[in-house]
Steps between C-alpha positions, in 0.01 A plus 500: 500500500682640196785256562249214493369623164853524358573147622180365347589656166862384509391147596305496171791644298334841467720805545335756733684773306312406181300792370159558348444796271178696465435774249248768590437784257838444339683504833685186607472381860721215617464303823705208622323207662670598824370859475147377442519264796657765724218742422242244607696424816425856613133400534334345802623169633186328371561643152861383513387144572247512216774619261732215602223238486403613150867493396533143628199400288654673198826312559311172465395614152864549401684799361206610284277507807755708690546736207126550468465554875773764514374670183156541658635608838733746326208644303313562825808663649550718193135609494521589868822695448361689201174584675694640797697720262179641351354573844788727598 
């Protein structure tokens, strides 16, 4: 599935290695589009399909739609990662 996501992005001239930066309490966290997608591909098969379907809708909105989509998905990933760190 990750190869399909990469192909979708490349078909729309979007580099999967592009990064999004988040700053939390002065600490910088950087995720590539590919890293964000790969993290979601570890979820259930149904969740994977939802991720790809939402990405396809974002692609119809153009690069800004894709950027917004990955920014939001990356924020969710970052919040999940940070909350797991605080639990341990």
